[in-house]
C-alpha positions, 0 to 999 in steps of 0.5 A: 822286234826281233833285231834281225835288221839293225841299221846305223844312221847318220842324221840325214839318214845315211847308212854308216852301219848295217847288221843282217841276221844271216836268215835274212838273207834268204829274203827276196832281195828287193824286199830286204833292200826295201826294209834296209832303205825304210829303216834309214828313212824312219831314223832320218825322220827320228833324228830330224824330230829330235834336232827340232826339239834340241833347236826349240829348247835352244830358243829358235822361233817357231817360224824358223823351225817351221822353215827348217823343214825339220819334221815335228814329232806328230809328224814322225808319229804319223809316218810311223803309223802309216808305215805300221798299217802297210805291214801285215806284222811288224817289221823285225827290225831295230833303228839307231841314229848316232 
C-alpha cells in the first residue's frame, strides 16, 4: 500500500480526516469516492471487531455479543478477502481508526 489515500474515522466509520495524494485527484471522481467509502466501511468493520474483542475480554457473554451486531474477526477477514478479490491490484490506501 502506498498510502496515497488516508482516511481517519470514528468507530462507526464516519470520516474524521482525509488525506488524498494530489495524483489521486486525477482519478474519476466516482472511483475516488467509492474508494474513500470502502475505506470508511473497512475501518468501521475493524473497529467493530476490536470493540467485540474488548467486550468479550471484559466478560460480556457470547449471547450478548451475538446480539450486538458487532462483527467477529472472522467476519472482517471474510470481508477483506472479498474486497481483495474485487481488485486487480491492492488498493492504494491506509486505514486508521481513532
